[in-house]
VOGU-3710 file (C-alpha; in Angstrom, 3 decimals, decimal comma):
1> mrwssglala> 17,704/-23,326/-20,307  19,445/-22,598/-17,008  20,011/-19,026/-15,741  23,697/-19,017/-16,681  23,020/-19,737/-20,310  20,237/-17,167/-20,284  22,721/-14,504/-19,168  25,069/-15,544/-21,906  22,233/-15,279/-24,457  21,468/-11,755/-23,193
11> vlllgcsgph> 25,042/-10,668/-23,596  25,152/-12,119/-27,121  21,946/-10,552/-28,140  22,792/-7,129/-26,802  26,140/-7,254/-28,529  24,624/-7,769/-31,972  22,321/-5,720/-34,166  21,460/-8,214/-36,826  19,692/-11,597/-36,943  20,804/-14,120/-34,342
21> dsvqesldvv> 20,936/-17,289/-36,311  23,851/-18,559/-34,236  21,751/-18,565/-31,031  19,864/-21,840/-30,817  18,056/-21,470/-27,496  14,290/-20,824/-27,646  12,916/-18,402/-25,146  9,663/-18,836/-23,204  8,277/-15,385/-24,065  9,305/-12,553/-26,343
31> liggtvyngl> 7,675/-9,140/-26,262  8,252/-7,485/-29,601  8,421/-3,722/-30,314  7,213/-2,329/-27,033  8,160/1,001/-25,483  10,296/-0,295/-22,658  10,517/1,614/-19,328  13,242/0,305/-17,059  11,825/1,736/-13,858  14,061/4,767/-13,686
41> deepvitdvg> 12,780/8,257/-14,359  14,372/8,263/-17,783  13,208/8,078/-21,367  12,056/4,665/-22,646  13,464/2,668/-25,488  11,569/0,895/-28,239  12,930/-2,674/-28,184  12,153/-6,332/-27,411  12,214/-8,193/-24,161  12,938/-11,915/-23,715
51> iegdrivaig> 11,822/-14,080/-20,770  13,152/-17,481/-19,836  11,839/-19,130/-16,738  11,206/-16,479/-14,072  13,691/-13,911/-15,324  14,304/-11,349/-18,014  17,218/-12,760/-19,944  17,443/-10,495/-23,014  16,623/-6,965/-24,010  17,412/-6,070/-27,595
61> nlrdhpadlv> 16,542/-7,167/-31,112  14,649/-10,463/-30,680  12,190/-10,084/-33,549  13,396/-13,287/-35,341  14,288/-15,264/-32,199  12,261/-18,424/-31,533  10,002/-18,408/-28,483  7,039/-20,375/-27,147  4,985/-17,219/-26,911  5,604/-14,138/-29,071
71> ldvtglavap> 3,545/-10,967/-28,395  3,663/-7,954/-30,638  3,387/-5,073/-28,173  4,082/-2,288/-30,612  2,642/0,990/-29,278  2,279/-0,421/-25,753  4,286/0,478/-22,655  6,315/-2,365/-21,242  7,012/-1,569/-17,634  8,138/-3,374/-14,537
81> gfidihshai> 5,195/-4,808/-12,557  3,915/-2,328/-10,055  4,761/-2,791/-6,422  2,187/-1,701/-3,807  4,196/-0,945/-0,672  1,084/-0,322/1,457  -1,366/-3,184/0,970  -4,060/-4,775/3,191  -3,868/-7,943/1,169  -3,838/-9,943/4,431
91> rpnqsrsgiy> -5,760/-8,706/7,426  -4,953/-10,175/10,791  -7,462/-12,751/11,991  -9,419/-12,607/8,738  -8,590/-15,825/6,928  -11,609/-15,526/4,661  -10,687/-12,232/3,100  -8,101/-10,603/0,872  -5,491/-12,785/-0,819  -6,934/-15,939/0,753
101> lwpdaenlir> -10,461/-15,392/-0,503  -9,496/-13,939/-3,911  -6,032/-15,317/-4,753  -6,361/-14,244/-8,368  -6,240/-10,652/-7,187  -7,942/-9,467/-10,362  -8,522/-5,954/-9,054  -4,705/-5,562/-8,796  -3,636/-7,544/-11,847  -5,852/-5,359/-14,079
111> qgvtsviggp> -3,894/-2,372/-12,879  -0,483/-3,974/-13,497  0,278/-4,667/-9,824  2,524/-7,773/-9,391  3,723/-7,450/-5,757  2,060/-6,300/-2,553  3,671/-5,505/0,790  1,344/-6,106/3,730  1,424/-5,439/7,484  0,879/-1,665/7,298
121> dgrsplpien> -0,563/0,719/9,901  0,936/-1,245/12,766  -1,161/-4,313/12,067  0,325/-7,615/10,818  -0,325/-11,293/11,476  1,998/-12,869/13,955  4,035/-14,921/13,504  4,448/-13,740/9,919  5,984/-17,113/9,016  2,511/-18,706/9,246
131> dfaklgespa> 1,195/-16,650/6,244  4,418/-17,202/4,363  3,933/-20,944/4,722  0,312/-20,759/3,584  1,184/-18,735/0,519  4,067/-21,045/-0,224  1,644/-24,000/-0,292  -1,195/-22,137/-2,147  0,250/-19,256/-4,101  -1,657/-16,275/-5,328
141> svnygtfvgh> -1,348/-14,424/-8,628  0,739/-11,683/-6,958  3,914/-11,733/-4,835  3,510/-11,007/-1,148  5,819/-9,598/1,473  5,141/-7,866/4,777  6,184/-5,509/7,512  5,869/-6,415/11,157  3,167/-4,329/12,871  4,016/-2,464/16,049
151> gtvretvmgy> 0,347/-2,360/17,145  0,101/-6,153/16,861  3,424/-6,592/18,707  2,259/-4,269/21,542  -1,110/-6,039/21,797  0,552/-9,440/21,974  2,726/-8,287/24,888  0,571/-5,673/26,654  -2,969/-5,967/25,372  -4,777/-2,571/25,187
161> dnrpatdael> -3,093/-0,997/28,229  -2,674/2,743/27,908  0,717/3,102/29,584  4,399/2,876/28,821  5,907/-0,635/28,589  7,993/-1,921/31,463  11,590/-2,889/30,763  10,564/-6,539/30,633  7,673/-5,831/28,225  9,892/-3,764/25,974
171> qqmrhvveva> 12,359/-6,577/25,817  9,553/-8,985/24,863  8,503/-6,623/22,084  12,145/-6,375/20,849  12,246/-10,177/20,659  8,973/-10,392/18,681  10,252/-7,774/16,186  13,554/-9,563/15,874  11,875/-12,933/15,088  9,773/-11,245/12,431
181> mqsgafglss> 12,795/-9,575/10,870  14,661/-12,897/10,895  11,695/-14,436/9,070  11,883/-11,870/6,305  9,869/-8,798/7,308  10,871/-5,669/5,436  10,735/-3,413/8,544  8,455/-2,165/11,311  5,107/-0,490/10,618  3,244/1,640/13,037
191> gllyapgsfa> -0,355/2,852/13,300  -0,156/5,543/15,906  -3,701/6,745/15,249  -5,006/3,379/16,314  -5,087/1,619/19,673  -3,007/0,082/21,029  -0,234/1,664/18,976  -1,505/5,140/19,976  -0,648/4,333/23,636  3,074/3,971/22,884
201> pteelielar> 5,482/6,821/23,655  7,949/7,857/20,991  10,775/6,214/22,834  9,188/2,779/22,450  9,034/3,227/18,694  12,672/4,265/18,654  13,723/1,163/20,568  11,822/-1,233/18,306  12,934/0,596/15,160  16,518/-0,009/16,234
211> vaakydgiyi> 15,832/-3,746/16,052  14,442/-3,472/12,562  17,398/-1,259/11,552  19,881/-4,062/12,410  18,315/-6,054/9,617  18,342/-3,213/7,069  14,585/-2,671/7,572  12,674/0,569/7,303  10,145/2,215/9,637  6,852/3,036/7,859
221> shmrnealgl> 4,277/4,878/9,844  0,608/5,785/9,842  1,387/8,796/11,964  -0,271/9,826/15,236  -2,273/12,636/13,648  -2,754/13,652/10,016  -4,927/16,713/10,816  -4,381/19,417/13,469  -1,326/17,522/14,806  0,120/16,736/11,414
231> lesieetiri> 3,340/18,748/11,675  4,151/17,415/15,101  3,520/13,907/13,769  5,928/14,430/10,871  8,506/15,630/13,333  7,981/12,545/15,526  8,392/10,248/12,523  11,589/11,926/11,471  12,907/11,818/15,078  12,345/8,091/15,218
241> geesgipvqi> 14,425/7,752/12,100  17,210/9,958/13,304  17,512/8,416/16,789  17,181/4,817/15,678  19,244/5,064/12,488  16,501/3,633/10,317  15,091/4,881/6,980  11,620/6,217/7,542  8,512/6,359/5,337  5,435/8,557/5,904
251> thhkvmgapm> 2,766/6,253/4,664  -0,399/7,611/2,835  1,049/11,130/3,288  -1,981/13,407/3,471  -3,530/16,484/5,008  -6,824/15,845/6,801  -9,405/18,502/7,689  -10,144/21,909/6,158  -8,265/23,823/8,882  -5,073/22,239/7,721
261> wgsstktldl> -5,566/22,326/3,949  -2,499/23,692/2,219  -0,154/22,430/4,978  1,530/20,018/2,564  3,971/22,882/1,865  5,007/22,658/5,478  5,083/18,876/5,718  7,223/18,638/2,585  9,516/21,415/3,958  10,028/19,261/7,065
271> vdaairrgtd> 10,865/16,232/4,854  13,333/18,252/2,750  14,980/19,687/5,851  15,451/16,256/7,336  16,930/14,957/4,057  19,416/17,833/4,106  20,423/16,752/7,606  21,181/13,315/6,263  17,973/11,545/7,342  16,557/9,022/4,896
281> vtsdqypyaa> 12,866/10,032/4,533  10,330/9,075/1,906  6,537/9,042/1,537  3,851/7,047/-0,192  0,437/8,271/-1,276  -2,821/7,238/-2,909  -4,278/9,577/-5,537  -7,606/10,481/-3,924  -8,927/13,275/-1,693  -10,681/10,847/0,606
291> sstgllavfp> -9,396/8,365/3,163  -10,881/5,157/4,450  -10,700/3,520/7,861  -12,952/2,444/10,647  -15,318/4,576/12,809  -12,792/4,274/15,698  -10,641/6,838/13,971  -12,898/9,642/15,171  -13,092/8,373/18,781  -10,802/10,031/21,369
301> rwsleggtda> -7,773/7,873/22,006  -8,347/7,516/25,687  -11,713/5,893/25,110  -10,116/2,894/23,368  -8,062/1,648/26,283  -8,922/-1,934/27,104  -10,337/-2,781/23,696  -13,849/-3,289/22,356  -15,534/-4,455/25,542  -14,122/-1,608/27,612
311> lklrledpaq> -15,317/0,901/25,005  -18,827/-0,543/25,167  -18,846/-0,061/28,958  -17,850/3,532/28,509  -20,609/4,120/25,952  -23,105/2,730/28,502  -21,964/5,221/31,115  -23,748/8,629/30,569  -20,845/10,711/31,762  -18,206/8,976/29,725
321> rtkiregivf> -20,536/8,783/26,697  -20,930/12,565/26,804  -17,188/13,018/26,937  -16,692/10,601/24,015  -19,345/12,481/22,043  -17,470/15,717/22,570  -14,335/14,136/21,132  -16,167/12,782/18,151  -17,760/16,145/17,427  -14,339/17,796/17,515
331> sminerggnd> -12,991/15,230/15,047  -15,996/15,552/12,756  -15,580/19,329/12,621  -11,790/19,646/12,418  -10,348/16,360/11,099  -11,939/13,393/9,281  -15,581/14,477/9,184  -15,280/17,464/6,881  -17,746/19,256/9,204  -20,553/17,568/7,318
341> psrvslascv> -22,166/14,190/8,044  -22,700/13,604/4,351  -18,890/13,515/3,867  -18,623/10,310/5,858  -19,861/7,246/3,923  -20,317/3,752/5,328  -18,253/1,287/3,245  -18,733/-1,879/5,229  -21,027/-2,609/8,195  -20,758/-6,386/8,374
351> wdpslnglnl> -23,549/-6,670/10,941  -25,987/-4,648/8,704  -25,067/-4,621/4,979  -28,126/-2,486/4,204  -26,096/0,466/5,584  -23,262/0,007/3,042  -23,070/2,922/0,667  -25,075/5,339/2,825  -23,479/8,360/4,365  -24,161/9,505/7,889
361> advlvqrdie> -26,655/12,162/6,773  -28,540/9,552/4,737  -29,002/7,364/7,806  -30,087/10,285/9,936  -32,595/11,461/7,367  -34,026/8,000/7,044  -34,679/8,139/10,786  -36,248/11,573/10,599  -33,352/13,030/12,578  -31,709/16,323/11,727
371> asignaaeli> -28,341/15,739/9,969  -26,310/17,751/12,440  -22,760/17,089/13,602  -23,978/16,315/17,115  -26,524/13,826/15,840  -23,899/12,276/13,602  -21,717/11,778/16,692  -24,550/9,961/18,436  -25,049/7,840/15,349  -21,334/6,998/15,187
381> melqyaggct> -21,401/5,804/18,830  -24,458/3,701/18,068  -22,895/2,072/14,976  -19,668/1,313/16,752  -21,523/-0,217/19,703  -23,430/-2,427/17,297  -20,245/-3,776/15,632  -18,480/-0,902/13,864  -18,120/0,027/10,240  -15,406/0,911/7,779
391> cvyhamsled> -15,942/4,337/6,312  -14,803/6,651/3,558  -13,962/10,209/4,843  -14,041/13,025/2,310  -11,859/15,558/4,163  -8,835/16,215/1,999  -7,806/18,837/-0,598  -6,822/17,918/-4,138  -4,224/20,634/-4,081  -2,413/18,846/-1,270
401> vdrimlhpkt> -2,750/15,515/-3,119  -1,051/17,087/-6,172  1,713/18,710/-4,245  2,635/15,541/-2,328  2,507/13,413/-5,471  4,927/15,714/-7,308  7,545/15,504/-4,527  10,557/13,425/-5,701  10,499/11,253/-2,612  6,823/10,250/-2,950
411> miasdggima> 5,871/6,796/-4,372  2,451/5,471/-5,140  0,682/2,977/-2,910  -3,027/2,023/-2,643  -3,741/1,534/1,092  -6,229/-0,934/-0,424  -6,091/-4,635/-0,765  -7,521/-7,537/-2,678  -11,214/-7,596/-3,346  -13,771/-8,784/-5,872
421> pgklrphpry> -17,208/-7,302/-6,715  -19,664/-7,668/-3,962  -22,000/-5,866/-1,557  -19,410/-3,726/0,200  -18,878/-0,112/-0,882  -15,140/0,142/-0,562  -12,857/3,053/-1,415  -12,189/3,020/-5,215  -8,479/2,824/-4,462  -8,827/-0,993/-4,299
431> ygtnakvlgh> -9,559/-1,041/-8,028  -8,059/2,149/-9,434  -5,016/3,484/-7,671  -2,344/2,815/-10,323  -4,548/3,227/-13,285  -5,825/6,563/-11,942  -2,299/7,905/-11,716  -1,371/6,725/-15,207  -4,643/7,745/-16,830  -5,794/10,815/-14,962
441> yvrergllsl> -2,715/12,402/-13,429  -0,302/11,551/-16,298  -2,347/11,501/-19,540  -5,358/13,749/-18,788  -3,804/16,308/-16,489  -0,134/16,135/-17,350  0,783/16,531/-13,638  3,440/13,793/-13,884  5,423/12,376/-16,749  4,815/8,713/-17,532
451> tsainkmtrm> 8,462/7,921/-16,675  8,116/9,532/-13,271  4,842/7,801/-12,491  6,286/4,375/-13,418  9,328/5,078/-11,282  7,129/5,866/-8,321  5,314/2,556/-8,728  8,256/0,289/-9,454  11,919/0,999/-8,771  11,303/3,422/-5,899
461> padrinindr> 9,313/1,018/-3,750  11,533/-1,962/-4,704  14,683/-0,072/-3,762  13,064/1,227/-0,572  12,786/-2,343/0,783  15,911/-3,633/-0,962  14,279/-6,066/-3,376  16,690/-5,133/-6,098  15,731/-7,765/-8,633  12,168/-6,438/-9,023
471> grldvgamad> 10,725/-3,082/-9,930  12,945/-2,815/-12,996  13,344/-4,119/-16,540  16,969/-5,195/-16,574  18,635/-8,343/-17,791  18,704/-10,629/-14,808  15,743/-9,071/-13,064  12,647/-11,130/-12,155  10,161/-11,156/-14,966  7,390/-9,136/-13,298
481> iavfdpdeii> 6,033/-7,101/-16,178  3,034/-4,953/-16,906  2,137/-4,168/-20,561  -0,413/-1,378/-21,000  -1,687/1,178/-23,446  -0,707/4,653/-22,228  -3,559/6,164/-24,327  -6,168/3,768/-22,832  -5,273/2,974/-19,275  -7,774/4,459/-16,850
491> dkatfddphr> -9,487/3,790/-13,538  -13,225/3,072/-13,787  -13,993/2,704/-10,084  -15,791/5,615/-8,426  -16,969/6,294/-4,915  -20,556/5,541/-5,982  -19,564/2,554/-8,093  -16,284/1,231/-6,741  -16,390/-2,383/-7,966  -15,146/-1,704/-11,489
501> yaegvhhvfv> -11,891/-2,980/-12,907  -9,406/-0,662/-14,428  -8,984/-0,726/-18,243  -5,973/-0,509/-20,519  -3,643/-3,182/-19,191  -3,117/-5,896/-21,939  -0,645/-8,389/-20,381  0,798/-9,006/-16,936  3,633/-11,469/-16,111  4,509/-12,498/-12,582
511> ngsavllnke> 7,754/-14,451/-12,225  7,717/-15,079/-15,898  4,144/-16,526/-16,085  1,280/-14,783/-17,766  -1,516/-13,956/-15,339  -3,210/-11,567/-17,753  -2,941/-12,243/-21,487  -4,701/-10,184/-24,149  -6,745/-8,570/-21,357  -7,995/-11,948/-20,057
521> mtgarpgrvl> -7,106/-13,542/-16,758  -5,310/-16,848/-17,248  -5,970/-18,348/-13,862  -2,217/-18,762/-13,249  -1,057/-18,140/-9,637  2,722/-17,868/-9,836  3,121/-15,381/-6,979  5,863/-15,935/-4,440  6,633/-14,924/-0,891  9,029/-11,963/-0,772
531> rsrvsrpat> 11,388/-11,867/2,150  13,962/-9,393/3,228  17,453/-10,472/2,117  18,851/-9,807/5,635  18,044/-12,563/8,140  20,982/-11,782/10,487  21,940/-8,435/12,007  23,832/-6,323/9,449  27,432/-5,669/10,224
//
């Protein structure tokens, strides 16, 4: 059946309340008797959903309608597939990881995630068209779209130089961003904590955001500082939006470091004040009081100029090493370190997997060294010199997590990616983000309503990047659907045991194809490349 006849079928079905003997077409899939959430923060309806091809073609009484696959989903929630707007599904220069190594994306599918948006934190592959082509030839189980990363753009043009761009270099960067937007990027991401993005003045971000704005993109930022400089970083993000005319998103909105705990009241006041002025500001968040990033996050920014080799030379120089140590000690006390070496765990040290899962205090004790902040700083420099590690930093307050989650402009995003059980000790957000919100924050704690949580995972992120045929259960929408038990769904991944799949999702459809059926992976990989709808400057 072609799409036009499917739409006619939907209209006919919705216009009738009795049997539909006059309708001859057979549907591909019918979901019977589920509690249907359309993606808005409004009450669900118990009804049936019909799928033909890759679209939802009918919502209404379909109980007696013929279909190739009929699933009785009575008592289950039928929701739009979840959209992860901050995903590391593809990492630049790592072709044997993420979506390419584990295209079934089981850790995401078992949470109900059907689409991921990559290129966050200022890092994206370039040109983005290369990955689009690869995924077009060898699809994954989930849909994939991306932002263009400011840090990658800057590195391409300027390397790791700690200086403002020349006019010629800025023009080159504008061109790279424009090409990416024309290829279908959803906007410009920045990672202003990380080199070389951290070397850019605000004015550079404003200029590049103006390019993305011409294509109806958004600016999504890992801000310059999420600890002592948090409020100033929020103000910078808002300024970029106001001066470039682009919608902005504070990504993984958080408050790092005990000295700042409770400051989410102030960050959200800044967001609300900007909205009242007419600035389009939103946030996303993962539901944990711990972050995860590399060891370089606690190094002083100046020490990262020139890249890895230059940092090694500085670490070999006694005077510069002492200065770097002072910066790391400051960060460990006031920002990501929680003032306790045991609060920093090593998630992935590729060069020495035996370290994975140990915290800094564990490593120091094994070496018969006092687990002090100063000694932890020395260890961090040693580990980075040897090859670096990804870490989990326990330095946030659950009260701030709650407050940010409740804000009406906050959506849910993992800041994780695609992974399968192995020897790494990743942050549990890879396996549990969406299920944790639905199971813990909604059912167990009652912090959010189920309708609000689903809205924050579906229609909000979809509308934010203008993919208006996903993130919703409407006739004509793409058939990305998650069917789960609200009384059963829960995350099982923990910081000590992160490689555990979420439970409670029964069926998942991506573009109309079942990738999870009766809680079993089907092996189908119907994911598609998601591109911005604007390939020419908006008028």
